[in-house]
C-alpha positions in Angstrom: 144.5 94.9 106.0 147.4 94.3 108.3 146.5 96.6 111.1 143.3 94.6 111.4 145.1 91.4 112.0 147.3 92.9 114.8 144.0 93.8 116.7 143.0 90.4 116.5 146.2 89.0 117.8 146.0 91.6 120.8 142.4 90.7 121.6 143.1 86.9 121.2 146.2 87.7 124.1 143.4 89.4 126.0 141.0 86.3 125.7 144.1 83.9 127.0 144.4 86.2 129.9 140.8 86.2 130.7 141.0 82.6 131.0 142.3 82.6 134.7 139.8 85.7 135.5 136.9 83.5 134.2 137.5 80.8 136.6 137.9 83.5 139.3 134.8 85.1 138.5 133.0 81.6 138.2 134.3 80.9 142.0 133.3 84.4 143.1 129.7 84.0 141.2 129.6 80.5 143.1 130.7 82.3 146.6 127.9 84.8 146.2 125.4 82.2 145.4 126.4 80.4 148.5 126.1 83.5 150.7 122.5 84.2 149.0 121.3 81.0 150.1 123.1 81.3 153.4 121.3 84.8 153.8 118.0 83.2 153.0 118.4 80.1 155.2 119.6 81.7 158.3 118.5 84.7 160.8 120.4 87.8 160.6 122.0 86.8 164.0 123.0 83.3 163.2 124.2 84.6 159.9 126.5 87.4 162.1 127.6 84.8 164.6 128.5 82.2 161.6 130.6 85.2 160.0 132.4 85.7 163.4 133.2 82.0 163.8 134.6 82.1 160.1 137.2 84.9 161.4 138.5 82.3 163.9 137.7 78.7 162.6 137.6 79.0 158.9 137.2 75.3 158.1 134.6 74.7 160.8 132.2 77.6 159.4 132.8 76.4 156.1 131.6 73.0 156.8 128.5 74.5 158.5 128.1 76.7 155.7 128.1 73.5 153.3 125.6 71.7 155.5 123.1 74.7 155.5 123.7 75.1 151.9 123.0 71.5 150.9 120.1 71.5 153.3 118.5 74.6 151.8 119.2 72.8 148.0 117.6 69.8 148.9 114.7 71.5 150.6 115.1 69.8 154.0 115.2 73.0 156.2 112.2 73.4 158.4 112.5 76.9 158.5 115.4 79.7 159.1 118.4 78.6 161.1 118.6 81.0 164.1 121.4 81.0 166.5 120.3 78.4 168.8 120.2 75.9 165.7 123.5 77.1 164.5 125.2 76.5 167.9 123.5 72.8 167.7 125.1 72.3 164.4 128.4 73.5 165.4 128.4 71.3 168.6 127.2 68.5 166.4 130.6 68.9 164.3 132.4 69.0 167.7 131.0 65.7 168.5 131.6 64.2 165.3 135.4 65.2 165.4 135.8 63.9 168.8 134.3 60.6 168.2 136.4 60.3 165.0 139.4 61.1 167.1 140.8 63.4 164.6 142.6 66.6 165.6 143.5 65.0 168.9 147.1 63.4 169.2 147.3 60.7 172.1 150.8 59.9 172.8 151.3 56.8 174.6 154.7 56.7 176.3 156.2 53.0 177.2 157.1 52.4 180.6 160.1 50.4 181.6 161.0 48.9 185.0 164.2 51.1 185.3 162.6 54.1 184.3 160.1 54.8 187.7 158.9 58.1 188.3 159.8 57.4 192.2 163.6 57.2 191.4 165.7 60.0 192.9 167.4 60.9 189.4 168.6 64.5 190.2 172.1 63.4 189.6 173.1 65.3 192.9 175.1 62.0 194.0 172.7 61.5 197.0 
């Protein structure tokens, strides 16, 4: 009987280890589902373009993917998204970012009367 309990402990340890794998598997499954939705919702050209964009601008591509997936889930897609529509969505994201002003740092330097650009400050004594 003792060998049976030792086997049980070993499988118990295996299950504890599998807890992390289960989360990972779940994430992979979600990602696979997401990709499947994208494949159905987009033309092959648009999908290929999105994957190329994802190599360079991961966050931007992910946002567009999210938009496409949520629209598809809610049944708000008028038809498969082609390259033109994808470009429109990407430009829309750009416009939103610009209007929000995020990602752009605006530095305003203070100007003082004694710190004029016209002054000769070469320190050459002349």
